[in-house]
BALOBA-1460 file (C-alpha; in Angstrom, 3 decimals):
// residues 385
<rec num="1" residu="m" x="22.772" y="11.699" z="-35.312"/>
<rec num="2" residu="v" x="19.916" y="13.130" z="-33.403"/>
<rec num="3" residu="p" x="19.414" y="16.870" z="-33.752"/>
<rec num="4" residu="p" x="20.268" y="18.782" z="-30.561"/>
<rec num="5" residu="n" x="16.754" y="20.440" z="-30.554"/>
<rec num="6" residu="t" x="15.144" y="16.928" z="-30.469"/>
<rec num="7" residu="i" x="17.028" y="15.949" z="-27.403"/>
<rec num="8" residu="n" x="16.194" y="19.189" z="-25.736"/>
<rec num="9" residu="f" x="12.503" y="18.793" z="-26.580"/>
<rec num="10" residu="c" x="12.762" y="15.043" z="-25.195"/>
<rec num="11" residu="l" x="14.565" y="16.343" z="-21.951"/>
<rec num="12" residu="f" x="11.911" y="19.097" z="-21.472"/>
<rec num="13" residu="a" x="9.081" y="16.843" z="-22.041"/>
<rec num="14" residu="f" x="10.073" y="13.965" z="-19.748"/>
<rec num="15" residu="f" x="10.786" y="16.423" z="-16.962"/>
<rec num="16" residu="m" x="7.392" y="18.307" z="-17.386"/>
<rec num="17" residu="a" x="5.408" y="14.994" z="-17.817"/>
<rec num="18" residu="t" x="6.972" y="13.478" z="-14.528"/>
<rec num="19" residu="t" x="6.773" y="16.787" z="-12.498"/>
<rec num="20" residu="v" x="3.155" y="17.295" z="-13.380"/>
<rec num="21" residu="l" x="2.044" y="14.075" z="-12.503"/>
<rec num="22" residu="h" x="3.976" y="14.282" z="-9.146"/>
<rec num="23" residu="i" x="1.949" y="17.380" z="-8.404"/>
<rec num="24" residu="l" x="-1.301" y="16.141" z="-9.822"/>
<rec num="25" residu="s" x="-1.157" y="12.772" z="-7.918"/>
<rec num="26" residu="a" x="-0.430" y="14.863" z="-4.637"/>
<rec num="27" residu="i" x="-3.732" y="17.183" z="-5.391"/>
<rec num="28" residu="v" x="-5.842" y="14.338" z="-6.276"/>
<rec num="29" residu="v" x="-5.004" y="12.466" z="-2.967"/>
<rec num="30" residu="i" x="-5.725" y="15.557" z="-0.820"/>
<rec num="31" residu="l" x="-8.975" y="16.058" z="-2.523"/>
<rec num="32" residu="r" x="-9.869" y="12.618" z="-2.029"/>
<rec num="33" residu="a" x="-9.148" y="12.725" z="1.785"/>
<rec num="34" residu="n" x="-11.185" y="15.821" z="2.462"/>
<rec num="35" residu="r" x="-14.233" y="14.790" z="0.480"/>
<rec num="36" residu="s" x="-17.356" y="14.953" z="2.761"/>
<rec num="37" residu="v" x="-18.212" y="11.201" z="3.162"/>
<rec num="38" residu="p" x="-20.327" y="10.739" z="6.304"/>
<rec num="39" residu="l" x="-19.533" y="7.890" z="8.423"/>
<rec num="40" residu="r" x="-22.338" y="5.225" z="8.929"/>
<rec num="41" residu="h" x="-23.162" y="6.186" z="12.602"/>
<rec num="42" residu="d" x="-26.797" y="5.625" z="12.224"/>
<rec num="43" residu="v" x="-26.659" y="2.286" z="10.265"/>
<rec num="44" residu="p" x="-25.663" y="-0.904" z="12.101"/>
<rec num="45" residu="l" x="-22.582" y="-2.527" z="10.424"/>
<rec num="46" residu="p" x="-22.395" y="-6.103" z="9.737"/>
<rec num="47" residu="n" x="-20.923" y="-8.701" z="11.977"/>
<rec num="48" residu="v" x="-17.154" y="-8.698" z="11.353"/>
<rec num="49" residu="t" x="-14.359" y="-11.105" z="12.413"/>
<rec num="50" residu="i" x="-10.946" y="-9.250" z="12.805"/>
<rec num="51" residu="v" x="-8.039" y="-11.722" z="12.322"/>
<rec num="52" residu="r" x="-4.540" y="-10.395" z="13.442"/>
<rec num="53" residu="p" x="-1.454" y="-12.605" z="13.043"/>
<rec num="54" residu="i" x="0.907" y="-11.926" z="15.755"/>
<rec num="55" residu="s" x="4.671" y="-12.592" z="15.885"/>
<rec num="56" residu="c" x="7.418" y="-11.314" z="18.167"/>
<rec num="57" residu="n" x="6.937" y="-8.491" z="20.452"/>
<rec num="58" residu="d" x="7.838" y="-5.162" z="18.910"/>
<rec num="59" residu="q" x="7.850" y="-1.731" z="20.605"/>
<rec num="60" residu="y" x="4.407" y="-0.845" z="20.051"/>
<rec num="61" residu="l" x="2.681" y="-4.077" z="19.834"/>
<rec num="62" residu="l" x="0.556" y="-3.699" z="23.289"/>
<rec num="63" residu="e" x="-0.815" y="-0.327" z="21.868"/>
<rec num="64" residu="t" x="-1.646" y="-1.641" z="18.266"/>
<rec num="65" residu="l" x="-3.281" y="-4.886" z="19.599"/>
<rec num="66" residu="k" x="-4.994" y="-2.881" z="22.617"/>
<rec num="67" residu="s" x="-6.516" y="-0.535" z="19.544"/>
<rec num="68" residu="t" x="-8.405" y="-3.647" z="18.288"/>
<rec num="69" residu="f" x="-10.625" y="-3.855" z="21.665"/>
<rec num="70" residu="e" x="-11.433" y="-0.135" z="21.518"/>
<rec num="71" residu="l" x="-13.273" y="0.120" z="18.248"/>
<rec num="72" residu="s" x="-16.553" y="2.083" z="18.420"/>
<rec num="73" residu="a" x="-18.621" y="-0.697" z="16.620"/>
<rec num="74" residu="g" x="-19.550" y="-3.422" z="19.036"/>
<rec num="75" residu="n" x="-20.433" y="-6.284" z="16.526"/>
<rec num="76" residu="y" x="-17.065" y="-7.781" z="15.993"/>
<rec num="77" residu="e" x="-14.873" y="-10.534" z="17.299"/>
<rec num="78" residu="i" x="-11.340" y="-10.740" z="17.287"/>
<rec num="79" residu="i" x="-9.074" y="-13.700" z="16.672"/>
<rec num="80" residu="f" x="-5.355" y="-13.479" z="17.558"/>
<rec num="81" residu="c" x="-3.193" y="-16.044" z="15.592"/>
<rec num="82" residu="a" x="0.145" y="-17.272" z="16.574"/>
<rec num="83" residu="a" x="2.298" y="-20.098" z="14.967"/>
<rec num="84" residu="r" x="3.840" y="-21.089" z="18.229"/>
<rec num="85" residu="v" x="2.837" y="-20.783" z="21.959"/>
<rec num="86" residu="s" x="6.472" y="-19.832" z="22.673"/>
<rec num="87" residu="d" x="5.991" y="-16.570" z="20.674"/>
<rec num="88" residu="p" x="6.480" y="-13.589" z="23.213"/>
<rec num="89" residu="a" x="3.491" y="-11.814" z="21.413"/>
<rec num="90" residu="v" x="1.090" y="-14.643" z="22.810"/>
<rec num="91" residu="e" x="1.524" y="-13.372" z="26.306"/>
<rec num="92" residu="v" x="0.531" y="-9.668" z="25.222"/>
<rec num="93" residu="a" x="-2.677" y="-11.215" z="23.540"/>
<rec num="94" residu="r" x="-3.623" y="-13.238" z="26.465"/>
<rec num="95" residu="r" x="-3.241" y="-10.218" z="28.908"/>
<rec num="96" residu="l" x="-5.280" y="-7.966" z="26.622"/>
<rec num="97" residu="i" x="-8.091" y="-10.618" z="26.201"/>
<rec num="98" residu="a" x="-8.156" y="-10.793" z="30.125"/>
<rec num="99" residu="v" x="-8.373" y="-7.003" z="30.543"/>
<rec num="100" residu="y" x="-11.331" y="-6.484" z="27.926"/>
<rec num="101" residu="p" x="-13.736" y="-9.424" z="28.948"/>
<rec num="102" residu="h" x="-16.624" y="-7.670" z="27.320"/>
<rec num="103" residu="v" x="-15.063" y="-8.106" z="23.876"/>
<rec num="104" residu="r" x="-15.345" y="-11.305" z="22.008"/>
<rec num="105" residu="a" x="-11.694" y="-12.249" z="21.600"/>
<rec num="106" residu="r" x="-9.563" y="-15.481" z="21.442"/>
<rec num="107" residu="l" x="-6.236" y="-16.910" z="20.668"/>
<rec num="108" residu="l" x="-5.497" y="-19.696" z="18.240"/>
<rec num="109" residu="i" x="-2.066" y="-21.200" z="18.178"/>
<rec num="110" residu="g" x="-0.790" y="-23.529" z="15.411"/>
<rec num="111" residu="d" x="1.127" y="-23.720" z="12.258"/>
<rec num="112" residu="d" x="-1.001" y="-24.330" z="9.090"/>
<rec num="113" residu="r" x="1.255" y="-24.495" z="6.111"/>
<rec num="114" residu="i" x="-0.796" y="-23.924" z="2.984"/>
<rec num="115" residu="s" x="2.083" y="-21.732" z="1.445"/>
<rec num="116" residu="q" x="5.459" y="-20.482" z="1.761"/>
<rec num="117" residu="n" x="4.118" y="-17.367" z="3.274"/>
<rec num="118" residu="p" x="4.356" y="-17.454" z="6.943"/>
<rec num="119" residu="k" x="1.831" y="-14.714" z="7.642"/>
<rec num="120" residu="l" x="-0.758" y="-16.395" z="5.391"/>
<rec num="121" residu="n" x="-0.118" y="-19.801" z="7.053"/>
<rec num="122" residu="n" x="-0.690" y="-17.915" z="10.446"/>
<rec num="123" residu="c" x="-3.907" y="-16.575" z="9.327"/>
<rec num="124" residu="v" x="-5.597" y="-19.915" z="8.051"/>
<rec num="125" residu="k" x="-6.941" y="-21.073" z="11.486"/>
<rec num="126" residu="g" x="-8.599" y="-17.715" z="12.226"/>
<rec num="127" residu="w" x="-10.060" y="-17.611" z="8.658"/>
<rec num="128" residu="r" x="-11.630" y="-21.020" z="9.404"/>
<rec num="129" residu="a" x="-12.777" y="-20.033" z="12.848"/>
<rec num="130" residu="a" x="-14.407" y="-16.782" z="11.902"/>
<rec num="131" residu="q" x="-18.021" y="-16.687" z="12.485"/>
<rec num="132" residu="s" x="-18.919" y="-13.517" z="10.435"/>
<rec num="133" residu="d" x="-19.306" y="-13.104" z="6.762"/>
<rec num="134" residu="y" x="-16.817" y="-10.113" z="6.754"/>
<rec num="135" residu="v" x="-13.297" y="-11.074" z="7.797"/>
<rec num="136" residu="v" x="-10.521" y="-8.477" z="7.954"/>
<rec num="137" residu="l" x="-6.776" y="-9.618" z="8.044"/>
<rec num="138" residu="i" x="-4.803" y="-6.955" z="9.824"/>
<rec num="139" residu="d" x="-1.084" y="-6.951" z="10.569"/>
<rec num="140" residu="s" x="-0.200" y="-6.644" z="14.180"/>
<rec num="141" residu="n" x="1.809" y="-3.191" z="13.781"/>
<rec num="142" residu="v" x="-1.155" y="-1.365" z="12.417"/>
<rec num="143" residu="l" x="-2.792" y="1.103" z="14.790"/>
<rec num="144" residu="l" x="-6.709" y="1.173" z="14.296"/>
<rec num="145" residu="p" x="-8.683" y="4.279" z="15.089"/>
<rec num="146" residu="r" x="-11.980" y="3.948" z="16.890"/>
<rec num="147" residu="t" x="-13.887" y="4.449" z="13.680"/>
<rec num="148" residu="y" x="-11.790" y="1.947" z="11.834"/>
<rec num="149" residu="l" x="-14.664" y="-0.443" z="10.953"/>
<rec num="150" residu="s" x="-16.970" y="2.299" z="9.713"/>
<rec num="151" residu="e" x="-14.263" y="3.643" z="7.690"/>
<rec num="152" residu="m" x="-13.614" y="0.291" z="5.959"/>
<rec num="153" residu="f" x="-17.239" y="-0.262" z="5.298"/>
<rec num="154" residu="d" x="-17.720" y="3.246" z="4.004"/>
<rec num="155" residu="a" x="-15.314" y="2.108" z="1.086"/>
<rec num="156" residu="w" x="-17.489" y="-0.935" z="0.385"/>
<rec num="157" residu="n" x="-19.740" y="-0.723" z="-2.626"/>
<rec num="158" residu="f" x="-21.986" y="-3.096" z="-4.618"/>
<rec num="159" residu="d" x="-19.088" y="-3.963" z="-6.893"/>
<rec num="160" residu="c" x="-16.383" y="-4.325" z="-4.421"/>
<rec num="161" residu="g" x="-14.643" y="-7.641" z="-3.682"/>
<rec num="162" residu="l" x="-11.975" y="-6.392" z="-1.210"/>
<rec num="163" residu="v" x="-11.429" y="-3.238" z="0.933"/>
<rec num="164" residu="s" x="-7.782" y="-2.617" z="1.607"/>
<rec num="165" residu="s" x="-5.578" y="0.214" z="3.033"/>
<rec num="166" residu="p" x="-1.748" y="1.235" z="2.618"/>
<rec num="167" residu="p" x="-0.105" y="1.875" z="5.863"/>
<rec num="168" residu="v" x="1.415" y="5.161" z="6.694"/>
<rec num="169" residu="g" x="4.497" y="5.322" z="8.807"/>
<rec num="170" residu="d" x="4.197" y="7.061" z="12.225"/>
<rec num="171" residu="a" x="6.138" y="7.359" z="15.469"/>
<rec num="172" residu="p" x="9.727" y="7.405" z="13.790"/>
<rec num="173" residu="g" x="12.320" y="6.686" z="16.442"/>
<rec num="174" residu="s" x="15.446" y="7.104" z="14.177"/>
<rec num="175" residu="f" x="16.385" y="8.891" z="11.030"/>
<rec num="176" residu="w" x="16.066" y="5.586" z="9.046"/>
<rec num="177" residu="a" x="12.442" y="5.360" z="10.336"/>
<rec num="178" residu="t" x="11.893" y="8.825" z="9.002"/>
<rec num="179" residu="v" x="13.310" y="7.549" z="5.484"/>
<rec num="180" residu="e" x="10.880" y="4.821" z="5.774"/>
<rec num="181" residu="c" x="7.911" y="7.476" z="6.476"/>
<rec num="182" residu="a" x="9.159" y="9.083" z="3.240"/>
<rec num="183" residu="f" x="8.654" y="5.551" z="1.444"/>
<rec num="184" residu="l" x="5.345" y="4.415" z="2.898"/>
<rec num="185" residu="n" x="3.635" y="7.962" z="2.997"/>
<rec num="186" residu="t" x="4.256" y="10.423" z="0.352"/>
<rec num="187" residu="h" x="5.566" y="7.897" z="-2.062"/>
<rec num="188" residu="q" x="3.870" y="4.512" z="-1.843"/>
<rec num="189" residu="a" x="0.702" y="5.409" z="-0.100"/>
<rec num="190" residu="r" x="0.222" y="8.616" z="-2.549"/>
<rec num="191" residu="w" x="0.590" y="6.455" z="-5.647"/>
<rec num="192" residu="q" x="-1.665" y="3.696" z="-4.280"/>
<rec num="193" residu="l" x="-4.402" y="6.258" z="-3.404"/>
<rec num="194" residu="f" x="-3.956" y="8.028" z="-6.812"/>
<rec num="195" residu="a" x="-4.234" y="4.453" z="-8.499"/>
<rec num="196" residu="d" x="-7.544" y="4.021" z="-6.556"/>
<rec num="197" residu="e" x="-9.044" y="7.166" z="-7.727"/>
<rec num="198" residu="l" x="-8.279" y="6.185" z="-11.234"/>
<rec num="199" residu="g" x="-10.186" y="2.893" z="-10.808"/>
<rec num="200" residu="l" x="-7.031" y="0.917" z="-10.509"/>
<rec num="201" residu="g" x="-7.135" y="0.022" z="-6.787"/>
<rec num="202" residu="f" x="-4.956" y="-2.848" z="-5.500"/>
<rec num="203" residu="a" x="-4.558" y="-4.594" z="-2.310"/>
<rec num="204" residu="q" x="-2.060" y="-4.004" z="0.456"/>
<rec num="205" residu="g" x="-1.274" y="-6.945" z="2.765"/>
<rec num="206" residu="k" x="-1.318" y="-4.649" z="5.956"/>
<rec num="207" residu="n" x="-5.139" y="-4.655" z="5.881"/>
<rec num="208" residu="l" x="-7.656" y="-6.683" z="3.794"/>
<rec num="209" residu="m" x="-11.256" y="-6.998" z="4.328"/>
<rec num="210" residu="f" x="-12.966" y="-9.812" z="2.471"/>
<rec num="211" residu="q" x="-16.704" y="-11.027" z="2.195"/>
<rec num="212" residu="k" x="-16.008" y="-14.798" z="3.341"/>
<rec num="213" residu="s" x="-18.567" y="-16.219" z="1.033"/>
<rec num="214" residu="m" x="-17.259" y="-14.620" z="-1.985"/>
<rec num="215" residu="l" x="-13.490" y="-15.855" z="-1.448"/>
<rec num="216" residu="e" x="-14.742" y="-19.338" z="-0.223"/>
<rec num="217" residu="s" x="-16.735" y="-19.527" z="-3.584"/>
<rec num="218" residu="v" x="-13.433" y="-19.289" z="-5.442"/>
<rec num="219" residu="g" x="-11.289" y="-21.483" z="-3.297"/>
<rec num="220" residu="g" x="-11.019" y="-19.578" z="0.135"/>
<rec num="221" residu="l" x="-7.916" y="-18.452" z="1.564"/>
<rec num="222" residu="a" x="-5.839" y="-21.081" z="-0.097"/>
<rec num="223" residu="r" x="-6.385" y="-19.205" z="-3.346"/>
<rec num="224" residu="l" x="-4.077" y="-16.380" z="-1.622"/>
<rec num="225" residu="a" x="-1.140" y="-19.011" z="-1.569"/>
<rec num="226" residu="h" x="-0.973" y="-18.799" z="-5.598"/>
<rec num="227" residu="e" x="1.378" y="-15.896" z="-5.341"/>
<rec num="228" residu="p" x="4.202" y="-15.248" z="-3.038"/>
<rec num="229" residu="a" x="2.446" y="-12.151" z="-1.814"/>
<rec num="230" residu="e" x="-1.052" y="-12.559" z="-0.415"/>
<rec num="231" residu="d" x="-2.186" y="-8.978" z="-1.364"/>
<rec num="232" residu="a" x="-1.165" y="-9.491" z="-4.916"/>
<rec num="233" residu="a" x="-2.963" y="-12.712" z="-4.964"/>
<rec num="234" residu="a" x="-5.935" y="-11.094" z="-3.604"/>
<rec num="235" residu="t" x="-6.060" y="-8.520" z="-6.053"/>
<rec num="236" residu="k" x="-5.951" y="-10.759" z="-8.980"/>
<rec num="237" residu="v" x="-8.684" y="-13.207" z="-7.338"/>
<rec num="238" residu="v" x="-11.001" y="-10.199" z="-6.917"/>
<rec num="239" residu="r" x="-10.468" y="-8.690" z="-10.341"/>
<rec num="240" residu="a" x="-10.965" y="-12.228" z="-11.910"/>
<rec num="241" residu="a" x="-14.365" y="-12.343" z="-10.131"/>
<rec num="242" residu="g" x="-15.425" y="-9.094" z="-11.830"/>
<rec num="243" residu="l" x="-15.168" y="-7.264" z="-8.713"/>
<rec num="244" residu="k" x="-12.892" y="-4.210" z="-7.613"/>
<rec num="245" residu="v" x="-10.214" y="-3.563" z="-4.843"/>
<rec num="246" residu="r" x="-11.154" y="-0.443" z="-3.044"/>
<rec num="247" residu="l" x="-9.316" y="1.622" z="-0.508"/>
<rec num="248" residu="a" x="-10.487" y="3.141" z="2.614"/>
<rec num="249" residu="n" x="-10.474" y="6.896" z="2.239"/>
<rec num="250" residu="r" x="-7.577" y="7.477" z="4.604"/>
<rec num="251" residu="p" x="-4.662" y="5.069" z="5.426"/>
<rec num="252" residu="f" x="-4.098" y="3.856" z="8.990"/>
<rec num="253" residu="s" x="-0.993" y="4.278" z="10.753"/>
<rec num="254" residu="q" x="1.924" y="1.736" z="11.287"/>
<rec num="255" residu="l" x="3.983" y="2.633" z="14.299"/>
<rec num="256" residu="l" x="7.664" y="2.391" z="13.270"/>
<rec num="257" residu="g" x="9.761" y="3.030" z="16.309"/>
<rec num="258" residu="k" x="13.551" y="2.607" z="15.507"/>
<rec num="259" residu="r" x="14.811" y="1.527" z="12.413"/>
<rec num="260" residu="n" x="18.252" y="0.970" z="10.948"/>
<rec num="261" residu="f" x="19.520" y="1.309" z="7.266"/>
<rec num="262" residu="p" x="20.004" y="-2.619" z="6.546"/>
<rec num="263" residu="e" x="16.400" y="-3.307" z="7.758"/>
<rec num="264" residu="l" x="15.059" y="-0.370" z="5.599"/>
<rec num="265" residu="l" x="16.955" y="-1.768" z="2.537"/>
<rec num="266" residu="q" x="15.999" y="-5.464" z="3.018"/>
<rec num="267" residu="r" x="12.363" y="-4.458" z="3.559"/>
<rec num="268" residu="q" x="12.093" y="-2.277" z="0.365"/>
<rec num="269" residu="i" x="14.083" y="-4.748" z="-1.645"/>
<rec num="270" residu="r" x="11.694" y="-7.461" z="-0.640"/>
<rec num="271" residu="w" x="8.624" y="-5.424" z="-1.504"/>
<rec num="272" residu="a" x="10.180" y="-4.505" z="-4.821"/>
<rec num="273" residu="r" x="10.693" y="-8.203" z="-5.868"/>
<rec num="274" residu="l" x="7.322" y="-8.919" z="-5.036"/>
<rec num="275" residu="r" x="5.843" y="-6.200" z="-6.982"/>
<rec num="276" residu="r" x="8.121" y="-7.140" z="-9.998"/>
<rec num="277" residu="m" x="7.151" y="-10.859" z="-9.768"/>
<rec num="278" residu="t" x="3.493" y="-10.326" z="-9.512"/>
<rec num="279" residu="f" x="2.714" y="-7.344" z="-11.677"/>
<rec num="280" residu="a" x="5.709" y="-6.596" z="-13.790"/>
<rec num="281" residu="r" x="4.079" y="-4.269" z="-16.185"/>
<rec num="282" residu="y" x="3.339" y="-1.843" z="-13.337"/>
<rec num="283" residu="y" x="6.750" y="-2.406" z="-11.792"/>
<rec num="284" residu="l" x="8.473" y="-1.261" z="-14.994"/>
<rec num="285" residu="p" x="7.547" y="2.534" z="-14.691"/>
<rec num="286" residu="e" x="8.523" y="2.753" z="-10.985"/>
<rec num="287" residu="v" x="11.935" y="3.885" z="-11.768"/>
<rec num="288" residu="f" x="10.487" y="6.956" z="-12.926"/>
<rec num="289" residu="s" x="8.675" y="7.749" z="-9.956"/>
<rec num="290" residu="g" x="11.220" y="9.607" z="-7.893"/>
<rec num="291" residu="s" x="13.087" y="12.933" z="-8.534"/>
<rec num="292" residu="v" x="16.426" y="11.611" z="-9.654"/>
<rec num="293" residu="l" x="15.667" y="10.971" z="-13.522"/>
<rec num="294" residu="p" x="13.530" y="14.191" z="-13.763"/>
<rec num="295" residu="m" x="16.291" y="16.106" z="-11.984"/>
<rec num="296" residu="a" x="18.896" y="14.594" z="-14.197"/>
<rec num="297" residu="a" x="16.895" y="15.625" z="-17.337"/>
<rec num="298" residu="a" x="16.408" y="19.074" z="-16.181"/>
<rec num="299" residu="v" x="19.943" y="19.674" z="-15.168"/>
<rec num="300" residu="g" x="21.023" y="18.039" z="-18.454"/>
<rec num="301" residu="l" x="18.678" y="20.377" z="-20.308"/>
<rec num="302" residu="a" x="19.996" y="23.570" z="-18.311"/>
<rec num="303" residu="w" x="23.598" y="22.792" z="-19.064"/>
<rec num="304" residu="r" x="22.825" y="22.003" z="-22.727"/>
<rec num="305" residu="t" x="21.008" y="25.631" z="-23.186"/>
<rec num="306" residu="g" x="23.423" y="27.523" z="-21.064"/>
<rec num="307" residu="h" x="21.329" y="27.917" z="-17.978"/>
<rec num="308" residu="d" x="22.540" y="27.595" z="-14.330"/>
<rec num="309" residu="a" x="22.154" y="24.022" z="-13.791"/>
<rec num="310" residu="l" x="22.655" y="24.482" z="-9.870"/>
<rec num="311" residu="l" x="19.729" y="27.152" z="-9.761"/>
<rec num="312" residu="v" x="17.541" y="24.726" z="-11.755"/>
<rec num="313" residu="a" x="18.456" y="21.824" z="-9.459"/>
<rec num="314" residu="g" x="17.557" y="23.898" z="-6.327"/>
<rec num="315" residu="m" x="14.271" y="24.968" z="-7.854"/>
<rec num="316" residu="i" x="13.230" y="21.479" z="-8.624"/>
<rec num="317" residu="l" x="14.049" y="20.475" z="-4.998"/>
<rec num="318" residu="v" x="11.790" y="23.058" z="-3.684"/>
<rec num="319" residu="i" x="9.042" y="22.013" z="-6.164"/>
<rec num="320" residu="w" x="9.129" y="18.236" z="-5.591"/>
<rec num="321" residu="y" x="9.644" y="17.951" z="-1.872"/>
<rec num="322" residu="g" x="7.569" y="21.144" z="-1.244"/>
<rec num="323" residu="t" x="4.741" y="19.329" z="-2.769"/>
<rec num="324" residu="e" x="5.198" y="16.142" z="-0.634"/>
<rec num="325" residu="v" x="5.743" y="18.184" z="2.588"/>
<rec num="326" residu="i" x="2.346" y="20.111" z="1.776"/>
<rec num="327" residu="l" x="0.681" y="16.613" z="1.037"/>
<rec num="328" residu="a" x="1.942" y="15.190" z="4.422"/>
<rec num="329" residu="r" x="0.647" y="18.286" z="6.200"/>
<rec num="330" residu="c" x="-2.788" y="18.102" z="4.611"/>
<rec num="331" residu="m" x="-3.154" y="14.425" z="5.206"/>
<rec num="332" residu="r" x="-1.837" y="14.729" z="8.900"/>
<rec num="333" residu="w" x="0.841" y="12.291" z="8.220"/>
<rec num="334" residu="n" x="4.161" y="12.414" z="9.894"/>
<rec num="335" residu="v" x="6.209" y="15.384" z="9.004"/>
<rec num="336" residu="s" x="9.365" y="16.927" z="10.727"/>
<rec num="337" residu="p" x="12.477" y="19.199" z="9.816"/>
<rec num="338" residu="a" x="14.257" y="15.995" z="8.731"/>
<rec num="339" residu="s" x="11.458" y="15.020" z="6.257"/>
<rec num="340" residu="p" x="12.989" y="16.794" z="3.151"/>
<rec num="341" residu="f" x="16.395" y="15.313" z="3.666"/>
<rec num="342" residu="s" x="14.665" y="11.783" z="4.254"/>
<rec num="343" residu="m" x="12.779" y="12.209" z="0.895"/>
<rec num="344" residu="i" x="15.954" y="13.051" z="-0.794"/>
<rec num="345" residu="v" x="17.839" y="9.821" z="0.359"/>
<rec num="346" residu="r" x="14.650" y="7.889" z="-0.495"/>
<rec num="347" residu="d" x="14.777" y="9.207" z="-3.997"/>
<rec num="348" residu="l" x="18.422" y="8.436" z="-4.241"/>
<rec num="349" residu="l" x="17.774" y="4.794" z="-3.052"/>
<rec num="350" residu="l" x="14.599" y="4.359" z="-5.496"/>
<rec num="351" residu="p" x="16.803" y="3.432" z="-8.649"/>
<rec num="352" residu="v" x="19.136" y="1.119" z="-6.509"/>
<rec num="353" residu="i" x="15.902" y="-0.749" z="-5.171"/>
<rec num="354" residu="w" x="14.515" y="-0.877" z="-8.529"/>
<rec num="355" residu="m" x="17.328" y="-2.489" z="-10.127"/>
<rec num="356" residu="a" x="17.640" y="-4.878" z="-6.993"/>
<rec num="357" residu="g" x="14.217" y="-5.992" z="-7.670"/>
<rec num="358" residu="w" x="15.253" y="-7.504" z="-10.948"/>
<rec num="359" residu="v" x="18.391" y="-9.370" z="-9.697"/>
<rec num="360" residu="s" x="16.661" y="-12.285" z="-7.985"/>
<rec num="361" residu="n" x="13.169" y="-14.081" z="-7.179"/>
<rec num="362" residu="s" x="14.177" y="-14.916" z="-3.634"/>
<rec num="363" residu="f" x="14.120" y="-12.718" z="-0.587"/>
<rec num="364" residu="e" x="13.958" y="-13.242" z="3.223"/>
<rec num="365" residu="w" x="11.004" y="-12.337" z="5.429"/>
<rec num="366" residu="q" x="11.238" y="-12.626" z="9.188"/>
<rec num="367" residu="g" x="13.888" y="-15.170" z="8.868"/>
<rec num="368" residu="h" x="11.923" y="-17.257" z="6.211"/>
<rec num="369" residu="q" x="13.483" y="-17.803" z="2.862"/>
<rec num="370" residu="m" x="11.026" y="-17.383" z="0.084"/>
<rec num="371" residu="s" x="10.791" y="-17.206" z="-3.691"/>
<rec num="372" residu="g" x="8.500" y="-16.403" z="-6.469"/>
<rec num="373" residu="k" x="8.016" y="-20.206" z="-7.170"/>
<rec num="374" residu="r" x="4.707" y="-21.872" z="-6.027"/>
<rec num="375" residu="e" x="4.901" y="-24.773" z="-3.885"/>
<rec num="376" residu="a" x="2.407" y="-27.730" z="-3.100"/>
<rec num="377" residu="p" x="0.860" y="-26.904" z="0.266"/>
<rec num="378" residu="p" x="1.400" y="-29.665" z="3.125"/>
<rec num="379" residu="v" x="-1.494" y="-30.976" z="5.151"/>
<rec num="380" residu="a" x="-2.707" y="-28.365" z="7.740"/>
<rec num="381" residu="a" x="-2.443" y="-28.937" z="11.414"/>
<rec num="382" residu="e" x="-5.268" y="-28.400" z="13.837"/>
<rec num="383" residu="p" x="-5.294" y="-25.096" z="15.705"/>
<rec num="384" residu="q" x="-4.849" y="-24.962" z="19.657"/>
<rec num="385" residu="m" x="-6.790" y="-22.692" z="21.828"/>
């Protein structure tokens, strides 16, 4: 029989540890973003090839692809990659290339199947065609600031093998898009930036900048096909080479538009399964990252010690979500009156998503059925201009 005082102490210790870590991580991320790191306006940047895989034509595709042409650095080329000429995003890319003739940009079409990952397959032809030693793979729904390349190179260091950046949700067009902001911003981006400050930086597939010669020396882009997620594979490749993954000082925006609950849930479960399959030991403690278990511990302790459990629950809500709202405001991330409610919904979903991450190794991505199994890559096709 466990003594009551021991149970009370464990409940209190668990609540305090998780709450202090929650607040500390937010403070560290705010301080990180406000460090005075001057951008390299006076130093010419290396030549860069920006590879953007495109697929479908979502609400903000024109705005996000257009931002690629308006970067302040002039020594870069753009390669748009599409798997099929019939893809509606192809016409958007062609229109922008015609509007910005002074920017080196081209469109490659073809399906190079080196893996079960359709995005990685789409990028292969752009990687091969890249004329620069620095190559950035950027998802089509990421909005780039004019200083994008300067910010990426500011994170590059002598021991760096990859610069990445988590996305932060912006322009939500529905309540479930606001919930997705709560997942992406004050939860996932916060923990990824905090990990980077601890020297445990890991890649996020929305935004990956490699030195091409380094990756080619260990097998090229095909090495990223060794895992179901290219960002996990990139992290392992870079670490195996004795180098580090670093993150840009501030994340870049992903324009969300409208989202519904099934889309949100499917996407979060897919990412959960990918994290569990690729970094299981880091996935295990994720169940403790939301407020549900700390809240249960504190309320249980209040009930056991004769305190007002409802008052305790209210105080915890203010502390936890007040911290996140302050973080979002300091970082200039999306925040609205609906944000606290979306954060509560997110935290209620987190244990469900975490458990779903263990159920299966398969998931669906943009109509493609994928699994954690490796497969032998087929012979690649030649790209079309």
